[in-house]
Chimera marker file (.cmm) of the C-alpha trace (Angstrom):
<marker_set name="trace">
<marker id="1" x="0.220" y="-0.090" z="-0.113" r="1" g="1" b="0" radius="0.5"/>
<marker id="2" x="1.022" y="3.450" z="-0.972" r="1" g="1" b="0" radius="0.5"/>
<marker id="3" x="1.730" y="5.420" z="2.184" r="1" g="1" b="0" radius="0.5"/>
<marker id="4" x="-0.864" y="8.028" z="1.075" r="1" g="1" b="0" radius="0.5"/>
<marker id="5" x="-3.835" y="5.866" z="0.821" r="1" g="1" b="0" radius="0.5"/>
<marker id="6" x="-3.112" y="4.960" z="4.758" r="1" g="1" b="0" radius="0.5"/>
<marker id="7" x="-5.640" y="7.671" z="5.796" r="1" g="1" b="0" radius="0.5"/>
<marker id="8" x="-8.521" y="6.113" z="4.038" r="1" g="1" b="0" radius="0.5"/>
<marker id="9" x="-7.389" y="2.749" z="5.262" r="1" g="1" b="0" radius="0.5"/>
<marker id="10" x="-7.981" y="4.272" z="9.003" r="1" g="1" b="0" radius="0.5"/>
<marker id="11" x="-10.953" y="5.506" z="8.483" r="1" g="1" b="0" radius="0.5"/>
<marker id="12" x="-12.506" y="2.477" z="6.674" r="1" g="1" b="0" radius="0.5"/>
<marker id="13" x="-10.704" y="0.250" z="9.207" r="1" g="1" b="0" radius="0.5"/>
<marker id="14" x="-11.007" y="2.377" z="12.621" r="1" g="1" b="0" radius="0.5"/>
<marker id="15" x="-13.273" y="3.670" z="15.148" r="1" g="1" b="0" radius="0.5"/>
<marker id="16" x="-11.578" y="6.707" z="16.725" r="1" g="1" b="0" radius="0.5"/>
<marker id="17" x="-10.939" y="7.684" z="18.960" r="1" g="1" b="0" radius="0.5"/>
<marker id="18" x="-9.044" y="4.310" z="19.381" r="1" g="1" b="0" radius="0.5"/>
<marker id="19" x="-6.007" y="3.128" z="21.241" r="1" g="1" b="0" radius="0.5"/>
<marker id="20" x="-2.594" y="2.475" z="19.639" r="1" g="1" b="0" radius="0.5"/>
<marker id="21" x="-2.846" y="-1.372" z="20.480" r="1" g="1" b="0" radius="0.5"/>
<marker id="22" x="-5.747" y="-1.858" z="18.142" r="1" g="1" b="0" radius="0.5"/>
<marker id="23" x="-4.719" y="0.137" z="15.402" r="1" g="1" b="0" radius="0.5"/>
<marker id="24" x="-1.706" y="-2.242" z="15.640" r="1" g="1" b="0" radius="0.5"/>
<marker id="25" x="-3.992" y="-5.160" z="15.866" r="1" g="1" b="0" radius="0.5"/>
<marker id="26" x="-6.691" y="-4.261" z="13.309" r="1" g="1" b="0" radius="0.5"/>
<marker id="27" x="-4.345" y="-2.486" z="10.611" r="1" g="1" b="0" radius="0.5"/>
<marker id="28" x="-0.507" y="-3.209" z="11.602" r="1" g="1" b="0" radius="0.5"/>
<marker id="29" x="0.232" y="-6.096" z="9.269" r="1" g="1" b="0" radius="0.5"/>
<marker id="30" x="-0.358" y="-4.007" z="6.700" r="1" g="1" b="0" radius="0.5"/>
<marker id="31" x="2.421" y="-3.718" z="4.360" r="1" g="1" b="0" radius="0.5"/>
<marker id="32" x="3.173" y="-0.071" z="3.323" r="1" g="1" b="0" radius="0.5"/>
<marker id="33" x="5.506" y="0.898" z="-0.008" r="1" g="1" b="0" radius="0.5"/>
<marker id="34" x="8.552" y="2.422" z="0.419" r="1" g="1" b="0" radius="0.5"/>
<marker id="35" x="10.269" y="3.909" z="-2.716" r="1" g="1" b="0" radius="0.5"/>
<marker id="36" x="13.435" y="4.097" z="-1.800" r="1" g="1" b="0" radius="0.5"/>
<marker id="37" x="14.274" y="0.824" z="-0.148" r="1" g="1" b="0" radius="0.5"/>
<marker id="38" x="12.871" y="-1.901" z="1.866" r="1" g="1" b="0" radius="0.5"/>
<marker id="39" x="9.032" y="-1.858" z="2.603" r="1" g="1" b="0" radius="0.5"/>
<marker id="40" x="7.985" y="-1.736" z="5.903" r="1" g="1" b="0" radius="0.5"/>
<marker id="41" x="4.555" y="-2.474" z="7.623" r="1" g="1" b="0" radius="0.5"/>
<marker id="42" x="2.122" y="-0.288" z="9.487" r="1" g="1" b="0" radius="0.5"/>
<marker id="43" x="3.297" y="-2.046" z="12.951" r="1" g="1" b="0" radius="0.5"/>
<marker id="44" x="7.133" y="-1.212" z="12.251" r="1" g="1" b="0" radius="0.5"/>
<marker id="45" x="6.427" y="2.665" z="11.775" r="1" g="1" b="0" radius="0.5"/>
<marker id="46" x="3.802" y="3.011" z="14.536" r="1" g="1" b="0" radius="0.5"/>
<marker id="47" x="5.379" y="1.337" z="17.219" r="1" g="1" b="0" radius="0.5"/>
<marker id="48" x="8.405" y="4.083" z="17.376" r="1" g="1" b="0" radius="0.5"/>
<marker id="49" x="5.663" y="6.317" z="18.136" r="1" g="1" b="0" radius="0.5"/>
<marker id="50" x="4.974" y="6.962" z="22.015" r="1" g="1" b="0" radius="0.5"/>
<marker id="51" x="1.107" y="7.831" z="21.447" r="1" g="1" b="0" radius="0.5"/>
<marker id="52" x="-1.194" y="5.444" z="23.288" r="1" g="1" b="0" radius="0.5"/>
<marker id="53" x="-4.248" y="7.097" z="21.569" r="1" g="1" b="0" radius="0.5"/>
<marker id="54" x="-5.212" y="8.658" z="18.379" r="1" g="1" b="0" radius="0.5"/>
<marker id="55" x="-8.256" y="10.895" z="17.938" r="1" g="1" b="0" radius="0.5"/>
<marker id="56" x="-8.856" y="10.889" z="14.304" r="1" g="1" b="0" radius="0.5"/>
<marker id="57" x="-7.681" y="9.265" z="10.908" r="1" g="1" b="0" radius="0.5"/>
<marker id="58" x="-5.845" y="12.577" z="10.483" r="1" g="1" b="0" radius="0.5"/>
<marker id="59" x="-3.925" y="12.577" z="14.033" r="1" g="1" b="0" radius="0.5"/>
<marker id="60" x="-3.078" y="8.986" z="13.305" r="1" g="1" b="0" radius="0.5"/>
<marker id="61" x="-1.913" y="9.759" z="9.857" r="1" g="1" b="0" radius="0.5"/>
<marker id="62" x="-0.091" y="12.976" z="11.130" r="1" g="1" b="0" radius="0.5"/>
<marker id="63" x="1.881" y="10.375" z="13.907" r="1" g="1" b="0" radius="0.5"/>
<marker id="64" x="2.972" y="7.800" z="10.845" r="1" g="1" b="0" radius="0.5"/>
<marker id="65" x="4.111" y="10.265" z="8.528" r="1" g="1" b="0" radius="0.5"/>
<marker id="66" x="6.718" y="11.667" z="11.666" r="1" g="1" b="0" radius="0.5"/>
<marker id="67" x="8.064" y="8.177" z="11.692" r="1" g="1" b="0" radius="0.5"/>
<marker id="68" x="8.348" y="6.527" z="8.457" r="1" g="1" b="0" radius="0.5"/>
<marker id="69" x="12.177" y="6.070" z="7.397" r="1" g="1" b="0" radius="0.5"/>
<marker id="70" x="14.224" y="8.326" z="4.734" r="1" g="1" b="0" radius="0.5"/>
<marker id="71" x="13.022" y="4.872" z="2.344" r="1" g="1" b="0" radius="0.5"/>
<marker id="72" x="9.853" y="6.852" z="1.835" r="1" g="1" b="0" radius="0.5"/>
<marker id="73" x="10.675" y="10.885" z="1.907" r="1" g="1" b="0" radius="0.5"/>
<marker id="74" x="11.737" y="10.240" z="-2.263" r="1" g="1" b="0" radius="0.5"/>
<marker id="75" x="15.293" y="11.474" z="-3.397" r="1" g="1" b="0" radius="0.5"/>
<marker id="76" x="17.319" y="12.993" z="-0.798" r="1" g="1" b="0" radius="0.5"/>
<marker id="77" x="18.343" y="16.528" z="-1.006" r="1" g="1" b="0" radius="0.5"/>
<marker id="78" x="16.247" y="17.130" z="-3.786" r="1" g="1" b="0" radius="0.5"/>
<marker id="79" x="15.770" y="20.342" z="-5.487" r="1" g="1" b="0" radius="0.5"/>
<marker id="80" x="13.863" y="21.394" z="-8.058" r="1" g="1" b="0" radius="0.5"/>
<marker id="81" x="14.779" y="25.238" z="-7.737" r="1" g="1" b="0" radius="0.5"/>
<marker id="82" x="18.158" y="23.939" z="-9.877" r="1" g="1" b="0" radius="0.5"/>
<marker id="83" x="20.262" y="22.728" z="-7.012" r="1" g="1" b="0" radius="0.5"/>
<marker id="84" x="20.997" y="19.212" z="-6.136" r="1" g="1" b="0" radius="0.5"/>
<marker id="85" x="22.314" y="19.304" z="-2.496" r="1" g="1" b="0" radius="0.5"/>
<marker id="86" x="23.669" y="21.584" z="0.762" r="1" g="1" b="0" radius="0.5"/>
<marker id="87" x="27.004" y="21.145" z="-1.533" r="1" g="1" b="0" radius="0.5"/>
<marker id="88" x="26.128" y="22.313" z="-4.912" r="1" g="1" b="0" radius="0.5"/>
<marker id="89" x="29.014" y="24.724" z="-6.326" r="1" g="1" b="0" radius="0.5"/>
<marker id="90" x="27.889" y="27.850" z="-8.599" r="1" g="1" b="0" radius="0.5"/>
<marker id="91" x="24.666" y="28.853" z="-5.888" r="1" g="1" b="0" radius="0.5"/>
<marker id="92" x="24.420" y="32.119" z="-7.149" r="1" g="1" b="0" radius="0.5"/>
<marker id="93" x="21.091" y="34.762" z="-7.572" r="1" g="1" b="0" radius="0.5"/>
<marker id="94" x="19.791" y="33.746" z="-10.396" r="1" g="1" b="0" radius="0.5"/>
<marker id="95" x="16.849" y="36.169" z="-12.005" r="1" g="1" b="0" radius="0.5"/>
<marker id="96" x="14.410" y="35.009" z="-14.836" r="1" g="1" b="0" radius="0.5"/>
<link id1="1" id2="2" r="1" g="1" b="0" radius="0.2"/>
<link id1="2" id2="3" r="1" g="1" b="0" radius="0.2"/>
<link id1="3" id2="4" r="1" g="1" b="0" radius="0.2"/>
<link id1="4" id2="5" r="1" g="1" b="0" radius="0.2"/>
<link id1="5" id2="6" r="1" g="1" b="0" radius="0.2"/>
<link id1="6" id2="7" r="1" g="1" b="0" radius="0.2"/>
<link id1="7" id2="8" r="1" g="1" b="0" radius="0.2"/>
<link id1="8" id2="9" r="1" g="1" b="0" radius="0.2"/>
<link id1="9" id2="10" r="1" g="1" b="0" radius="0.2"/>
<link id1="10" id2="11" r="1" g="1" b="0" radius="0.2"/>
<link id1="11" id2="12" r="1" g="1" b="0" radius="0.2"/>
<link id1="12" id2="13" r="1" g="1" b="0" radius="0.2"/>
<link id1="13" id2="14" r="1" g="1" b="0" radius="0.2"/>
<link id1="14" id2="15" r="1" g="1" b="0" radius="0.2"/>
<link id1="15" id2="16" r="1" g="1" b="0" radius="0.2"/>
<link id1="16" id2="17" r="1" g="1" b="0" radius="0.2"/>
<link id1="17" id2="18" r="1" g="1" b="0" radius="0.2"/>
<link id1="18" id2="19" r="1" g="1" b="0" radius="0.2"/>
<link id1="19" id2="20" r="1" g="1" b="0" radius="0.2"/>
<link id1="20" id2="21" r="1" g="1" b="0" radius="0.2"/>
<link id1="21" id2="22" r="1" g="1" b="0" radius="0.2"/>
<link id1="22" id2="23" r="1" g="1" b="0" radius="0.2"/>
<link id1="23" id2="24" r="1" g="1" b="0" radius="0.2"/>
<link id1="24" id2="25" r="1" g="1" b="0" radius="0.2"/>
<link id1="25" id2="26" r="1" g="1" b="0" radius="0.2"/>
<link id1="26" id2="27" r="1" g="1" b="0" radius="0.2"/>
<link id1="27" id2="28" r="1" g="1" b="0" radius="0.2"/>
<link id1="28" id2="29" r="1" g="1" b="0" radius="0.2"/>
<link id1="29" id2="30" r="1" g="1" b="0" radius="0.2"/>
<link id1="30" id2="31" r="1" g="1" b="0" radius="0.2"/>
<link id1="31" id2="32" r="1" g="1" b="0" radius="0.2"/>
<link id1="32" id2="33" r="1" g="1" b="0" radius="0.2"/>
<link id1="33" id2="34" r="1" g="1" b="0" radius="0.2"/>
<link id1="34" id2="35" r="1" g="1" b="0" radius="0.2"/>
<link id1="35" id2="36" r="1" g="1" b="0" radius="0.2"/>
<link id1="36" id2="37" r="1" g="1" b="0" radius="0.2"/>
<link id1="37" id2="38" r="1" g="1" b="0" radius="0.2"/>
<link id1="38" id2="39" r="1" g="1" b="0" radius="0.2"/>
<link id1="39" id2="40" r="1" g="1" b="0" radius="0.2"/>
<link id1="40" id2="41" r="1" g="1" b="0" radius="0.2"/>
<link id1="41" id2="42" r="1" g="1" b="0" radius="0.2"/>
<link id1="42" id2="43" r="1" g="1" b="0" radius="0.2"/>
<link id1="43" id2="44" r="1" g="1" b="0" radius="0.2"/>
<link id1="44" id2="45" r="1" g="1" b="0" radius="0.2"/>
<link id1="45" id2="46" r="1" g="1" b="0" radius="0.2"/>
<link id1="46" id2="47" r="1" g="1" b="0" radius="0.2"/>
<link id1="47" id2="48" r="1" g="1" b="0" radius="0.2"/>
<link id1="48" id2="49" r="1" g="1" b="0" radius="0.2"/>
<link id1="49" id2="50" r="1" g="1" b="0" radius="0.2"/>
<link id1="50" id2="51" r="1" g="1" b="0" radius="0.2"/>
<link id1="51" id2="52" r="1" g="1" b="0" radius="0.2"/>
<link id1="52" id2="53" r="1" g="1" b="0" radius="0.2"/>
<link id1="53" id2="54" r="1" g="1" b="0" radius="0.2"/>
<link id1="54" id2="55" r="1" g="1" b="0" radius="0.2"/>
<link id1="55" id2="56" r="1" g="1" b="0" radius="0.2"/>
<link id1="56" id2="57" r="1" g="1" b="0" radius="0.2"/>
<link id1="57" id2="58" r="1" g="1" b="0" radius="0.2"/>
<link id1="58" id2="59" r="1" g="1" b="0" radius="0.2"/>
<link id1="59" id2="60" r="1" g="1" b="0" radius="0.2"/>
<link id1="60" id2="61" r="1" g="1" b="0" radius="0.2"/>
<link id1="61" id2="62" r="1" g="1" b="0" radius="0.2"/>
<link id1="62" id2="63" r="1" g="1" b="0" radius="0.2"/>
<link id1="63" id2="64" r="1" g="1" b="0" radius="0.2"/>
<link id1="64" id2="65" r="1" g="1" b="0" radius="0.2"/>
<link id1="65" id2="66" r="1" g="1" b="0" radius="0.2"/>
<link id1="66" id2="67" r="1" g="1" b="0" radius="0.2"/>
<link id1="67" id2="68" r="1" g="1" b="0" radius="0.2"/>
<link id1="68" id2="69" r="1" g="1" b="0" radius="0.2"/>
<link id1="69" id2="70" r="1" g="1" b="0" radius="0.2"/>
<link id1="70" id2="71" r="1" g="1" b="0" radius="0.2"/>
<link id1="71" id2="72" r="1" g="1" b="0" radius="0.2"/>
<link id1="72" id2="73" r="1" g="1" b="0" radius="0.2"/>
<link id1="73" id2="74" r="1" g="1" b="0" radius="0.2"/>
<link id1="74" id2="75" r="1" g="1" b="0" radius="0.2"/>
<link id1="75" id2="76" r="1" g="1" b="0" radius="0.2"/>
<link id1="76" id2="77" r="1" g="1" b="0" radius="0.2"/>
<link id1="77" id2="78" r="1" g="1" b="0" radius="0.2"/>
<link id1="78" id2="79" r="1" g="1" b="0" radius="0.2"/>
<link id1="79" id2="80" r="1" g="1" b="0" radius="0.2"/>
<link id1="80" id2="81" r="1" g="1" b="0" radius="0.2"/>
<link id1="81" id2="82" r="1" g="1" b="0" radius="0.2"/>
<link id1="82" id2="83" r="1" g="1" b="0" radius="0.2"/>
<link id1="83" id2="84" r="1" g="1" b="0" radius="0.2"/>
<link id1="84" id2="85" r="1" g="1" b="0" radius="0.2"/>
<link id1="85" id2="86" r="1" g="1" b="0" radius="0.2"/>
<link id1="86" id2="87" r="1" g="1" b="0" radius="0.2"/>
<link id1="87" id2="88" r="1" g="1" b="0" radius="0.2"/>
<link id1="88" id2="89" r="1" g="1" b="0" radius="0.2"/>
<link id1="89" id2="90" r="1" g="1" b="0" radius="0.2"/>
<link id1="90" id2="91" r="1" g="1" b="0" radius="0.2"/>
<link id1="91" id2="92" r="1" g="1" b="0" radius="0.2"/>
<link id1="92" id2="93" r="1" g="1" b="0" radius="0.2"/>
<link id1="93" id2="94" r="1" g="1" b="0" radius="0.2"/>
<link id1="94" id2="95" r="1" g="1" b="0" radius="0.2"/>
<link id1="95" id2="96" r="1" g="1" b="0" radius="0.2"/>
</marker_set>
């Protein structure tokens, strides 16, 4: 499952507020597709979070987004404004 699809999954499968234990039991085995590395389950991610109760699907989703690893963030140091990272040479002001 793609990461953005989890918010809808939470809204369909869980009744809020919900405990962390019930989240892990109900949807914890769902595998998350990591574009830049090894796939993880929702349990792998939520177990890093210390929150014991989630008030809404958005609250759970936001908490999960905080604890996903680098394999979910896309191209590291990507800058669509011209540079390729913090050490890019020639970073001068450009006017268009």
